[in-house]
N, C-alpha and C positions, 0 to 999 in steps of 0.2 A: 304577695307582689296586692297596695291596698291603696282602693282610687278613695283620695279627698277631695274637698272643693279651697280655688287659692283665695274662693269671696267672702269667705273665714273671715273675721275678727281678728283669731290667733292665728299666723300661722299653724298648722297642725301636723307637715310631713315631719320631724322629724324627730315629735313622737311616738310616726309607722318607726322610723324607721329604729327607738330603740325597743320598739314592740319587738323588729324581724323581720318585720317589709322586708324583700327587696328588693322590691321594685316600687315608688310609687307615683300615682298618675293624677293630673288635676281632669275629674271626667266633664266639668263645666269647656274646661278648651277645646274637646274631639271628643273619639268611636274610642271607653273602657273596652266596649267587647273585644275590638280592633287592637287597641296594647294590650289586654288578654293572652290575647292570640298569639301577638308576636314576643312576649315574652316568653307563652306556654303553646308549642303552636297545635299540639292535640289540645289545650284548655288546661285549667287549674281543677283540683281535686278539689274544692269549690269553691264555692261563694258565698256572706250573708250580705243580707241585702237591707241595711238598714234603715230606706229610703223610704221606699211601701208605692209608691209615688209615679206616676206618667210611666206609665210599662214598669217598673226599673227591675225586678223580680225577671218579667218573663227577658229583656231584653238580657244578663246576668249570666240564664242558663245557657244561651249562644257561650258566654266566656267557660265554662264549665265544658270537662271533656266526660263525653261518654260512661254511666256508670258513677257518673264524679259525685258530688252531693251538694241542695242547696236549701240553706233555711236565712226565712222571712222572717222578720220581726216583729212587719205591719203593712198592710194591706190587703188582700181577697187570695186568699188559695187562688193555688194553680195546679196545675196537674202536670205528671211527672213526665219528661221528656227523655227517651231517647238512652234509658234509664236508670240517668237518676235520681235517687235519690231529696225528695223535697221535704222538708218539712214547715212549717209555719210554729215560728214561736208564740202565746203567750203566757205570758206569768202575771198575778197579783201580789198584790203586798201580803207579806205573809208573820205575821210570829216564829213561829217552827220554823221556817226557812236562817230565818234572819240569821236566831237563835242555835241553828246549823253552821252558818259561813261565818258568827261572830268568832271561833280561837282557830278557821284563819286566818282573820280580818286583823285576830290583836299575834299571832306569834313569826306572824310577814309574809306569812306562807302566800294569803289572798290582797293584794292590793290594789286600795282607792282611789282612786282620782279626784282628788275636791276642786270644784274651782272657785268655791264661794260661801265662805258662813254668814248667817243671817240668826239676828238675835228674831223669836218667833214676834219681837211687836217689831219686825220693818218684814214681815212675809208679805208685804205687798213686794215691794224690793227685788226680795226674793222671785217671788212670780215672775216679774217684769223683764229678768235675767234669762229664766228657761222658756220664756214667750223671741227672744231673742233668735234663740236654736245657732250661737254661738257660741255654746260655755265649750271650752273643755272640759269635766270633769263632772263630778257631782254636784249639784247645790243643794248647801246645806239649812234646815233652821235651829239652832243651837233651844232649848227646851229648857232654864232653869227653872 
């Protein structure tokens, strides 16, 4: 199951289906916890919170089954509940990590969706695209 917002400029639900989501739900149209519990009455096995605002991670816990997992990318750390394992994931750019991932990208194992590329001289436009928070994929600066 995947939750998304229809307010996005580019509809994302078809992409979520191709990524394997059995069910998609617009979290701005109603209670995503109720939708998750309708889909999986005892709760979903795991949830990933990429929103990090308005207590979204705390709400997400209610959608997860006892003993399940929650990963949050942004926001504050929250305590474990009902045996749910919670991971607060932080990452910093690292050349070593990128070197580890490069072969996976080159052989097609790892797919990175690129929304748009910009020349370095047009970095302002790239930043403006990021700030819209409505891109689907990565914004890439090309350095020649």
